[in-house]
C-alpha atoms as one frame of an Amber mdcrd trajectory, in Angstrom:
protein
 -23.739   6.219  23.166 -24.349   5.604  19.444 -24.895   9.329  18.857 -21.673
  10.118  20.732 -19.712   7.622  18.621 -21.178   9.030  15.420 -20.205  12.518
  16.510 -16.660  11.260  17.129 -16.618   9.630  13.702 -17.770  12.827  11.963
 -15.161  14.914  13.781 -12.471  12.330  13.021 -13.487  12.286   9.338 -13.124
  16.071   9.099  -9.738  15.945  10.858  -8.720  13.090   8.562  -9.649  15.083
   5.449  -7.609  18.018   6.772  -4.652  15.673   7.378  -4.909  14.347   3.808
  -4.955  17.907   2.465  -1.884  18.731   4.571  -0.010  15.678   3.279  -0.994
  16.525  -0.298   0.728  19.934  -0.116   3.612  18.795   2.096   6.881  18.994
   0.125   8.984  15.847   0.027  12.225  17.811  -0.087  13.324  16.001  -3.243
  11.301  17.899  -5.854  14.220  19.763  -7.383  14.737  20.861 -10.951  17.750
  18.895 -12.181  17.785  20.371 -15.688  17.287  24.131 -15.379  16.356  24.781
 -19.008  13.898  21.903 -19.434  10.186  21.283 -18.946   7.700  18.447 -19.380
   4.738  18.715 -21.733   2.023  16.743 -23.509   2.478  16.317 -27.236   0.571
  14.778 -30.148   2.543  12.698 -32.650   1.830  14.060 -36.129   4.261  11.915
 -38.161   7.066   9.406 -37.552  10.316   8.455 -39.305  11.505   4.890 -38.570
  14.368   4.831 -41.081  17.027   4.829 -38.331  15.544   1.808 -36.525  17.100
  -1.611 -37.113  16.248  -5.086 -35.827  18.816  -7.019 -33.820  17.317 -10.440
 -33.214  14.218 -10.066 -31.056  14.886  -6.451 -30.161  14.897  -3.126 -31.975
  17.525  -0.430 -31.622  18.220   2.990 -33.046  16.112   6.109 -32.821  12.656
   7.088 -34.037  12.084  10.665 -35.169   8.653  12.019 -34.322   7.103  15.214
 -35.615   4.989  16.472 -32.723   2.531  19.203 -31.850   3.107  20.424 -28.288
  -0.182  20.518 -26.356   0.826  22.111 -23.043   3.427  24.346 -21.428   5.274
  27.395 -22.692   5.573  25.995 -26.235   1.905  25.015 -26.618   0.849  24.921
 -30.273   4.407  24.703 -31.659   5.559  21.964 -34.028   8.893  20.291 -33.242
  10.936  17.165 -33.975  11.391  14.792 -31.033  13.705  11.811 -30.673  12.567
   8.439 -29.311  15.673   6.427 -28.406  15.403   2.613 -28.484  17.938   0.958
 -26.171  17.057  -2.666 -26.856  15.013  -3.311 -23.680  11.420  -4.316 -24.267
  10.300  -3.124 -20.820  11.522   0.423 -21.556  11.294   0.842 -25.343   8.168
   2.075 -27.128   7.232   2.925 -30.725   4.891   5.820 -31.486   2.321   6.080
 -34.249   0.685   9.211 -35.708  -2.149  10.301 -33.436  -0.531   9.026 -30.206
  -0.368  11.391 -27.231   3.004  11.308 -25.516   4.842  12.925 -22.623   7.985
  14.757 -23.721  10.857  16.609 -22.084  11.720  19.868 -23.847  15.225  21.296
 -23.460  15.319  25.033 -24.128  18.073  27.337 -25.323  19.047  30.397 -23.311
  16.669  32.537 -25.397  13.739  30.210 -24.556  13.482  28.526 -27.962  13.457
  24.734 -28.324  16.860  23.071 -28.452  15.957  19.371 -28.135  12.844  17.264
 -27.437  12.947  13.765 -25.966   9.977  11.381 -26.172   9.611   9.959 -22.654
   6.574   7.688 -22.961   2.871   7.570 -23.751   0.710  10.043 -21.829  -1.316
   7.561 -19.753  -2.522   9.818 -16.934  -6.139  10.315 -18.172  -6.544   6.562
 -18.654  -5.156   5.933 -15.185  -7.645   8.454 -13.784 -10.450   6.585 -15.549
  -9.421   3.318 -13.891  -9.163   4.999 -10.468 -12.542   6.705 -10.991 -14.169
   3.378 -11.872 -12.817   1.845  -8.674 -14.033   4.793  -6.572 -17.488   4.821
  -8.189 -18.053   1.092  -7.674 -16.864   1.366  -4.070 -19.299   4.197  -3.289
 -22.213   2.489  -5.088 -21.811  -0.770  -3.193 -20.628   0.593   0.178 -22.191
   4.047   0.468 -20.608   6.353   3.047 -18.324   3.525   4.199 -16.985   3.452
   0.636 -16.231   7.181   0.847 -14.303   6.633   4.072 -12.476   3.717   2.447
 -11.382   6.009  -0.397 -10.128   8.524   2.178  -8.141   5.756   3.906  -6.766
   4.610   0.551  -5.669   8.170  -0.280  -4.080   8.638   3.128  -2.127   5.379
   2.756  -0.661   6.455  -0.590   0.235   9.920   0.698   1.729   8.587   3.948
   4.049   6.289   2.000   4.978   8.902  -0.609   5.251  11.957   1.659   6.471
  10.418   4.944   7.974   6.942   4.615  10.022   7.398   1.436  11.446  10.896
   2.202  12.376   9.949   5.777  14.079   6.758   4.551  16.009   8.710   1.905
  17.080  11.197   4.570  18.787   8.434   6.539  16.194   7.515   9.160  16.006
   3.750   9.929  13.701   2.391   7.174  12.314  -0.458   9.301  11.405   1.829
  12.206   9.875   4.401   9.852   7.881   1.660   8.076   6.623   0.293  11.388
   5.508   3.735  12.601   3.874   4.679   9.300   2.283   1.230   8.962   0.861
   1.453  12.500  -0.499   4.940  11.750  -2.141   3.612   8.576  -3.585   0.656
  10.510  -5.106   2.840  13.236  -6.544   5.474  10.915  -7.883   2.951   8.383
  -9.663   0.869  11.010 -11.131   3.929  12.721 -12.338   5.246   9.365 -13.843
   1.953   8.210 -15.078   0.465  11.512 -15.641   3.719  13.425 -15.021   4.318
  17.114 -16.222   0.865  18.137 -15.001  -2.110  20.106 -14.444  -4.111  16.922
 -12.119  -1.355  15.641 -10.167  -1.250  18.917  -9.817  -5.047  19.002  -8.680
  -5.142  15.376  -6.152  -2.350  16.018  -4.694  -4.219  18.984  -4.434  -7.524
  17.128  -2.999  -5.955  13.957  -0.333  -3.885  15.726   0.884  -6.760  17.914
   1.003  -9.061  14.861   2.866  -6.332  12.931   5.516  -6.071  15.639   6.019
  -9.828  15.540   6.160  -9.747  11.733   8.888  -7.081  11.842  10.864  -9.188
  14.296  10.544 -12.245  12.046  11.591 -10.191   9.006  14.769  -9.074  10.787
  15.614 -12.540  12.111  15.039 -14.474   8.884  16.606 -11.863   6.596  19.832
 -12.279   8.551  19.392 -16.036   8.957  18.932 -16.585   5.205  21.690 -14.124
   4.314  19.480 -11.889   2.124  20.869  -8.542   0.945  18.521  -5.667   0.147
  20.080  -5.220  -3.306  17.673  -7.885  -4.599  14.948  -5.198  -4.605  14.366
  -3.793  -8.069  16.311  -0.543  -8.707  17.592  -0.513  -5.109  21.232  -0.537
  -6.207  20.555   2.529  -8.357  19.938   4.468  -5.130  23.565   3.965  -4.131
  24.763   5.421  -7.425  22.393   8.388  -7.104  24.149   9.919  -4.115  22.574
   7.820  -1.336  25.506   5.562  -0.461  24.599   5.562   3.239  21.252   3.845
   2.723  20.822   0.440   4.362  19.295  -1.586   1.522  18.773  -4.617   3.751
  16.678  -2.579   6.180  14.677  -1.281   3.231  14.081  -4.910   2.222  12.903
  -5.753   5.764  10.585  -2.745   5.727   9.183  -3.955   2.413   8.501  -7.407
   3.876   6.498  -5.829   6.700   4.589  -3.385   4.471   3.748  -6.093   1.943
   1.846  -8.151   4.517   0.562  -5.358   6.802  -2.524  -4.831   4.648  -3.477
  -8.505   4.805  -2.882  -8.508   8.584  -5.145  -5.456   8.952  -7.813  -7.096
   6.805  -7.834 -10.345   8.756  -7.848  -8.522  12.107 -11.001  -6.585  11.245
 -12.631  -9.748   9.827 -12.150 -11.551  13.138 -13.193  -8.609  15.322 -16.291
  -7.881  13.194 -17.376 -11.526  13.417 -16.929 -11.563  17.197 -18.796  -8.273
  17.459 -21.799  -9.859  15.725 -21.624 -12.867  18.047 -21.703 -10.613  21.105
 -24.655  -8.642  19.704 -26.735 -11.792  19.166 -25.499 -13.605  22.294 -24.686
 -10.976  24.951 -24.270 -13.526  27.737 -21.471 -15.425  25.960 -18.489 -16.228
  28.173 -14.915 -15.166  27.524 -13.829 -18.731  26.797 -16.686 -19.299  24.356
 -15.955 -16.027  22.549 -12.255 -16.885  22.290 -13.084 -20.344  20.968 -15.433
 -18.837  18.381 -12.718 -16.420  17.251 -10.193 -19.226  16.864 -12.705 -21.319
  14.899 -13.492 -18.422  12.562  -9.779 -17.740  12.185  -9.047 -21.301  11.085
 -11.362 -20.885   8.095 -10.256 -17.376   7.139  -6.496 -17.878   7.546  -6.471
 -20.662   4.952  -7.855 -18.406   2.213  -5.824 -15.370   3.271  -2.496 -17.205
   3.154  -3.375 -18.556  -0.299  -4.238 -15.000  -1.377  -0.869 -13.753  -0.157
   0.959 -16.584  -1.942  -0.873 -15.895  -5.217  -0.131 -12.159  -4.960   3.607
 -12.790  -4.612   3.718 -15.566  -7.208   1.766 -13.427  -9.674   4.468 -10.754
  -9.591   7.229 -13.353  -9.945   5.708 -15.654 -12.561   8.053 -14.600 -15.403
  11.144 -15.399 -13.304   9.785 -18.864 -12.528   9.057 -19.422 -16.231  12.672
 -18.511 -17.080  13.962 -21.011 -14.523  11.737 -23.747 -15.921  12.524 -22.916
 -19.563  16.252 -23.186 -18.799  15.771 -26.461 -16.874  17.368 -24.956 -13.782
  17.703 -27.562 -11.001  15.249 -27.097  -8.143  18.053 -26.812  -5.566  19.630
 -24.008  -7.598  16.274 -22.224  -7.717  15.598 -22.551  -3.991  19.108 -21.415
  -3.056  19.154 -18.377  -5.348  18.973 -15.039  -3.568  15.862 -13.668  -5.394
  13.811 -16.810  -4.753  14.968 -17.004  -1.132  13.843 -13.395  -0.758  10.404
 -14.218  -2.161  10.113 -17.251   0.128  10.942 -14.975   3.061   8.365 -12.413
   1.854   5.657 -15.032   1.510   6.103 -17.070   4.652   6.873 -14.232   7.051
   3.654 -12.660   5.807   1.781 -15.949   6.224   3.104 -16.346   9.781   1.847
 -12.818  10.508  -1.587 -13.830   9.235  -1.596 -16.983  11.352  -0.663 -14.957
  14.457  -3.165 -12.120  13.989  -6.177 -14.426  14.256  -5.590 -15.734  17.829
  -4.216 -12.351  18.946  -7.321 -10.480  17.782  -9.582 -13.175  19.231  -7.814
 -12.977  22.585  -7.964  -9.167  22.715 -11.615  -9.107  21.621 -12.641 -11.771
  24.169 -11.119  -9.779  27.039 -12.471  -6.487  25.739 -16.082  -7.586  25.213
 -16.381  -9.595  28.420 -14.839  -6.746  30.438 -17.472  -4.376  29.050 -20.207
  -6.929  29.736 -19.070  -7.342  33.356 -18.848  -3.570  33.761 -22.418  -3.145
  32.481 -23.639  -5.882  34.809 -21.963  -4.150  37.763 -23.652  -0.872  36.844
 -27.058  -2.599  36.599 -26.556  -4.319  39.961 -25.559  -1.055  41.622 -28.606
   0.721  40.229 -30.922  -2.063  41.462 -29.430  -1.965  44.971 -29.627   1.806
  45.283 -33.134   2.055  43.768 -35.723   2.362  46.594 -38.308  -0.387  46.918
 -42.041   0.295  46.498 -42.691   0.088  50.281 -39.771   2.392  51.099 -41.062
   4.866  48.594 -44.576   4.702  50.078 -43.298   5.264  53.603
């Protein structure tokens, strides 16, 4: 049985790798060249001219002229002057120094020569790869082959969101339904990759998917009940002005609520099912009621830390907004009734309710699943004992 499961896992891993490769090359349908005579390239800043920059209170405005050496693309090796526009927003503005590596957009003339170069931002990709590589290396060192499968699941999750969920939503498909389908696919594949073809994986899948459905329902109900509009999502309104007027921003918000907590639901489901799996291994004769009680007891301890984790994750991304409210002495009732804060409260507590629900659901599913298998094995053993001939019958 173990060999058969391992064979299934190896086959599934190969199929999974093929699926990841397919998603990697799958076009999104939105990769179009907006500016025909332009290209992106890496460039090294050789010198800068800050004479056109002026301070306006806490912010800087104007433009910085950068002499650059182009390091990639059709103009590799050429020296050009690039413009770095400062618009007075600290989250978007940047100042370059000689020696910096930047990412630039080059606009060409009809004859192919350089017409204009715009400094987009620092070229951070190699540093980002270093951070990702560190994560992958530590995961493999501490988890071995399970770490490799975790990386595959991680990659699949990113590709599924980027290549399936986002394009389908932009093309007008219901964002909440698409998110639920993609999230369920991610849940199933991740748990099969990490936990293998085992009872603990099946129990976790059942608990996570049922809890996800309930979480989606709660997201829909409370988004409407609290009167939240999807425009509170960052940059969501820009979609409407980019030719996507038919998008339902509120559904996108609901989908975001579900996706934000689906990972924590998945995590808690496998924690409960793995713990119950160990109990069954060490106490095979445990009853269904005892196993369910054990799952609920384990869940009580784990849910407390998981809900705090979810709260800290949301609060961490919203800490600057809370600081602004406090610095301006905004009344608490004004804070609680504001649309952005109400949206975050909905995010947090719908997710926490999902976490509270997944524990008993997974425990219930696991208790039925394990005891059914135990009873089936007992029936097989009894049948074999009855049909096996006695010593005297064999002698005769």
